[in-house]
N, C-alpha and C positions, 0 to 999 in steps of 0.2 A: 456602499461597498459592493464591488463586483462579486458574483458567485463563482465565476469560472476564470481561468487564466490560460493564456498561451505561454508555454515555456520554450523559449528559443535559445539554443546554444550554437555558437559559430566559432570558426578558427580566428586566431589573432590576425592583425593586419599583415604581418610578415608572411603569413601562409595564404591568406585570401584577401588581397587588397580591396578595400571598398566595403567589406562585409559589415562593419560597424555602421557606416552611413546608410547602407541598405536597410538594416534593422530599424534605424531611426525613421526612415521614410515609410516603412511598413507600419510602424507604430502610429505615425501621424495619420496615415490613411484610415486605419482602423478606428482611431479616436474620433474621427469626423463622421463615421458611419453609424447611424442610429441602431442598426442591427447588431452592433457590437457594444451596446450600452451596458450590458451586464457582464462584460468581459474586461479583464486587464491584460497587460502584456509585460513579460519579464524576459529581457535579453541579456545573456551573459556570454563571456568568451571562454574557450577551452584554456587549459594550461599550456605550457610550452611544448608539451608532447601530444597535444590534441586530445587530452583526456579531461576528466572532471570528477570531483568527489560525488559518489552516488548517494550517500546517506543524506546530505542536506537537500538534494533535489528530490529524493524520495519523500522526505517528510513535508516538503512544500506541496507536492502533489497530493499527499495524504490530507492536508488541511484545506487546500483549495484545488478541487479537481480541474483537470484540463489536459489537452494533448501536449506531447513533447515533440518538438521538431529539432533534430540534430543535423546540422549542416555538415556534409562530408568535406574532408576526410576525418572521421572521428575514430578514436582508438577503440579497438574491438572489445577489450576486456571490460571497461566500464559500460559500454553499450549493452553487452549481453547481460551483465549484472542488473542494469536498470530494467531491461526488458523482462527479466525473470521476476523482479520485485514488483513491477507494475502490470504484469500480465492480467491480473484480475481487477485492475483499476483504470488503466488509461491507455490511449494510443501512443505508441512511440514510433516516430517516422524518421528515416534518414533520407536526405535529399542532396543532390549536387545542384548548386545554384551559381549563376554567372552574373546576375544583376538583381536589382530590387524587384523587378517584375517576376523573376523566377522565385524569389523568396516569398513574395506575396501569394503566388499560386500555391506554394507548399503550405503556407499558413492556412489559406482558405480550404485546402484539401484536408488538413488536419482537423479543422473545425467541423467540416462536413462529416468526416468519419466519426468524430466524437458525438455529434448530434444524432447520428443514426443508431447509436448504441454500442459502437465498437469500444473495446474489444468484445467479441463473442466467445463464449466458453461452453464446453459440454455441460448439459443440464445436470448430470449426476455430480460433476465437480462442484458446481455452484451449490447444489443442495447439501453436499457433504460439508462445505464450509459453513453454510447457514445452520445446519444441525449443531455443529460444534460450537458456533457462536451462541446459539440459543441456550444450550446447556451450560456454557460458561457464564453467560449473563445471569442465568437463574441459579448459579452456584450448585449445579447438580454434579457433584464429584463422587457420589457413591459413599459407601461406608456407614451410612445411616439410613433409616427408613425414609426420611424426607429428602434424601439425596438422589432420588430417582424420579424420572418423568415417565408417565404412563405411555405405552405404545400408541394409543389413540390420540394423544395430545401432541405428538411430534409436529404435525402439519396443521395446527390450529392457531395460526398467527403467532404473535410475539417473536417474530424473527423468521419464521418459515411459513410462507404463504400456502393457503389451501390448494392452490393450483398445482402444487408439487405432491399432493397426497398420493398420486398413483405410483410414485417411485420412492417416496421417503423411507419406507420400511426396507426396501431392497438396499438403499444406500446405507441405512443404519446397520443392516446386517454386514455389509462390506466393512464398515468402520469397526464393528465388533470383531470380525474375523482377523483384523489386522491390529487389534489391541488398543485402538483409540477409544472405543466405548466398551463398557461392560454392561451386563444386564442380569436381571433376576426375574423370576416369575412369581406373580401374586394373583390369586383368584383366577388362575388359568391364563393370565395375560402377561406379556413382557413389560418390564420397566427398564428404562435406559439411564445411564449416567456416564460421565467422563471417567476415564481410567486415571486415578491419581498418581499412578506409578510412571506415567509418561507425560507429565506436565509440560516439559519443553516442546514436545511434538504437538500437543494440544494447542499451546499458545501460538506456535508457528502457523498452524492451520487457520486459527481464528484471526490472527493479526493480518496476514497478507496472502493466505492461500498457499503456503509452502508446505509440501508434503515430504517429510524426510524418508518415509517408506515409499520407495519408488514403484514397487509393485502395486501398491494401493493407488497411487497416482495414475499409473498406466491403466488400471481398470476403470477409474472414474473418467479419464480423458478419452476413453474409447467410445463413449456415448456419442452417437452421430447427431443427436438433436441438440441444438445450441440455443442459448439465451444470452441476452445482453449482460455484460459484467456490471451494469448499473444496478442489478439485483443485489450486488454485494456492497454498494456504496452506503455509508451511514455516517452521520455527523459524529464527531468525537471531541469531547471537551476534556482537556487535561485536568487531572486532579492532584498530580504530584510528580516529583522528579527525585531520583537517587543517582548520584554521580560518584564513582569510585576511581581514583587514580592509583596506580601501582605503588604500594608502600605508604599510602596516606589514608587517613580516616575517611569514611564515606560522608558525603554531604547530602542532606535531605531538605527539600523545600516544597512549597505548594505553588508559588507563583512562577510564571515563565521568566519574568524580569529578574527574579532572584537567581534562577538557574543560569541565565545568561551572564549575570554579573559574576557569579562564582566561576564560571568557565573562563571569563576574561582575566580573572585574577589568580586562577589556580596555577599550580606548578606545571612545568613542562613534563610530559610523560610520553612513553611509547605506547601506552595502552590505557584507555578509559572505558570503564563499564558504565553504561547508562541504562536506566530503567525509567520508562515513562508510563505512568498510570492514568488511564482514562475512566470516565464514568462507564458503568456497565461491565466492570471487571475486565476491561481490555488492558493488556500490558504489552508494551513494546520494549524489547531488549536489543541493545546495539553494542558492539565492540568498535570503538573508534581509535584510530592509531595516530592522530595528530591533534594538537590543541586547536589549531585554526579550523580544522574540520569539525571539532566538537562545538566550537562557537557558532559556526555556520549551521550546524545541525539544530542546535537549540533555537537559534534565531528564526528558523523555519516555522516555529510554533507561534511567533508573534503576529 
């Protein structure tokens, strides 16, 4: 099974005649090149308005990393939402193409950028996400003596590499000042924990690097030293699903197959709340507004 994937989205034939055939030609070329042996290729079309559902694509990239190539003209709203959600994970390119050669060039450029480590992010931003993930994985939520991690242990592996030791305490202080972390002193040293009163904010940071406190995000993004977003990549194995439809009892299961089967047979609703639990205390919350998107979203975990 391939470790990486090219995600290609293009207009329908009525908007860009020949695009489907070009995608097939590119996939054939790549499949015959040994350098692409560890990659696969997924091509899909936009909807009738040149848009696409972001959540199913996001979860596919989450499970199998790779760059996204969006052939113009793509609708701006889903493009910007995808870029926001993947900014800490993958390259998102938009390209105008006129034939298969143009499309192949775009795909090769996307792979080149992905292989060099793009996207690049400010180092403080990356360290902030890693600190929050480390504390969440260790269940350091404060409120009890063992719910705190010693100051000196922040950059000692288990999620935060020692190469970040020079800035880890500065970043932890920024997180404290904005209420993401709390601390207390013991034996003259600080101990840190996650703030249990802002769990939604904590999970948003740990899951995909989303900072709801924009002032904090601005401080972290101001760091001029950048590192590859690959530092934030981590394997995630699902452990459970919870699906709620408005006005109906929640459904819980462990297997992806059961979750997909439930979605296929569930009632039509204008709102579905989905919670996906992963190993290491990772939780993904999504609000999905259509049944077919719910099914696509869950199928992305297969």
